[in-house]
C-alpha positions, 0 to 999 in steps of 0.5 A: 835971092838968098832968102829964096835959096835958103827956102829951097834948101829947107824944102829939100831937107824936108823931103823924106829920104828914100833908101834903096833896097840893098841886094845881098849876095846869095848864100845858096849852094848852087853846085851840083854833083853827079857820079859818072859812069866812065872816065871823063875825056881828058882836058875837057875840064880841070881834074882833081884826085883825092887819095886814101891816106893809107892802104890805097886801092887804086880804084876810083869813082869819078864825079862831075861838079857843075856851077850855073856860071859855067865853071865845072871840074871832075873829081876822082875819089879813091874807093874804099872797101865796099863798092855798093856804099857810094853816094854824094851828099850836100852838107847844107844849102848855104855853102859849097861843101859835099861829103862824097862816099866812095865805096865806103870812104867819106871825103869832105870837100869844098866844091868851089876850092877843090879842098879836101878838109881832112884825110879820109877817116874810114873805108867802111862807112855805109851811109851818110846823112846830113844835118844841114842847119848845123853843117854836120854829117852823121855816118854809120860804120860797121857797129859804130855811129859817127858825127863828122864836122868840117874840121874832122871827127866830132863823135864816135861810139859803138852802139850795135852788136852787128851793124848800124843802119841809118834811116833818116834825118829830122832837124838835128836828129838822125834815126837808125837801127842798131842791128843785133844778133841771135841773142840780141834783137835789133833796136831803133835809136836816134842820135842828136848830132849836136849833143851826141846823145843817143836815145833808144826808141 
């Protein structure tokens, strides 16, 4: 009897170990953000206000943040100086962070926690382009090009006589045009968001 039991255990030990596949939590950013054309109905969802640190304008842009699990909230972002410079940009595909450009004022926020990572640095940012692989954002502000990270301003340099116009992002590089004046023509450039090197094209 003991011999048969020992044989049974030996046969079990010889069975190959079956490893079940481990499911890892998805790291994809499932949040969606969109501008509203009017003030939302009070009480329909939590509301959070984000104000300028100085020189308040008392004008607001409302956004709705939605998640597939049914949770959502409204954000009111105080406007900067230029009404037409307004957009919302996801920072990357693997987190819940967005840069909200509210009439020239850029707000870096986390949708899941409603957290503003640092006070608004400017009220005259015309365009923001994300570098998703590195969670960086390149912005144009008047004659300057800026690189923003989760912790704040990483780089700032004046490269244009009149205006910096950003056009597209490819990998870690962001392309744009440094607009000139009567005595200085426009020049195309590319900036590496990681090294901050600016190259003229």
